[in-house]
C-alpha positions in Angstrom: 0.0 0.0 0.0 1.3 3.5 -0.9 2.3 5.9 1.8 3.1 9.5 2.3 6.6 10.2 3.7 7.7 13.6 4.9 11.3 14.7 4.3 13.1 16.3 7.2 13.2 19.5 5.3 9.5 19.5 4.7 8.9 18.9 8.4 11.2 21.8 9.2 9.2 24.0 6.9 6.0 23.0 8.7 7.5 23.7 12.1 8.7 27.1 10.9 5.1 27.9 9.6 3.7 26.8 13.0 6.1 29.0 15.0 5.6 32.0 12.8 1.8 31.9 13.0 1.8 30.9 16.6 3.5 34.1 17.6 0.2 35.9 16.8 -2.5 33.2 16.6 -1.8 30.0 18.5 -5.1 28.4 17.6 -4.7 29.3 14.0 -1.2 27.8 13.9 -2.5 24.4 15.0 -5.4 24.5 12.5 -3.0 25.4 9.6 -0.5 22.6 10.4 -3.2 20.0 10.8 -4.8 21.2 7.6 -1.5 20.9 5.8 -1.0 17.3 7.0 -4.6 16.4 6.1 -4.3 17.9 2.7 -1.1 16.0 2.0 -3.0 12.7 2.6 -5.2 13.5 -0.4 -2.3 12.5 -2.7 -2.7 8.9 -1.7 -6.1 8.7 -3.4 -5.3 11.2 -6.1 -1.5 11.3 -6.7 -1.7 13.6 -9.6 -4.1 16.1 -8.0 -1.5 18.8 -7.8 -0.2 20.7 -10.8 3.1 19.6 -12.4 6.1 21.7 -11.3 7.7 22.3 -14.7 11.3 23.3 -13.7 11.8 19.8 -12.3 12.8 16.9 -14.4 11.2 14.6 -11.8 7.5 14.0 -11.2 7.3 16.9 -8.7 3.8 18.3 -8.2 2.4 21.2 -6.2 -0.8 20.9 -4.1 -2.4 24.0 -2.7 -3.7 24.4 0.8 -4.8 27.9 1.5 -1.8 30.2 1.1 0.6 27.2 1.1 2.1 25.1 -1.6 2.9 21.5 -0.7 5.6 20.2 -3.0 5.6 16.4 -3.4 7.3 13.7 -5.5 5.3 10.8 -6.9 7.5 7.7 -7.0 7.1 4.9 -9.5 5.9 2.4 -6.8 3.2 4.8 -5.8 4.7 6.2 -2.6 4.8 10.0 -2.2 7.5 12.1 -0.7 6.6 15.5 0.7 9.5 17.7 -0.3 8.5 21.0 1.2 5.7 23.4 2.2 6.0 26.9 0.9 4.0 30.1 1.5 2.5 31.2 -1.9 4.5 34.4 -1.7 7.8 32.6 -1.8 9.7 32.0 -5.1 10.1 28.3 -5.0 12.3 28.3 -8.0 15.1 29.2 -5.6 14.8 25.7 -4.0 15.9 22.5 -5.6 12.9 20.4 -6.1 
């Protein structure tokens, strides 16, 4: 059965998002993080739900959750690696996906 795996970098991004939002809105921070994790699970049922990230030669896709982009890699065996979570205002082309 396919599974979603989070890279250490992706988990650091989520932690940074949590800490940033928590400074002003602790309850919102928890809702956002839980929403990101829940949204990422959608790729198990629909691995190509996100749009294809064109600069990447690999099968990297981007799934939106509110103001956040969840970058993920669909592997041949069906597993999915979450590569990062980026605020939509960030230029993700600066990051190697």
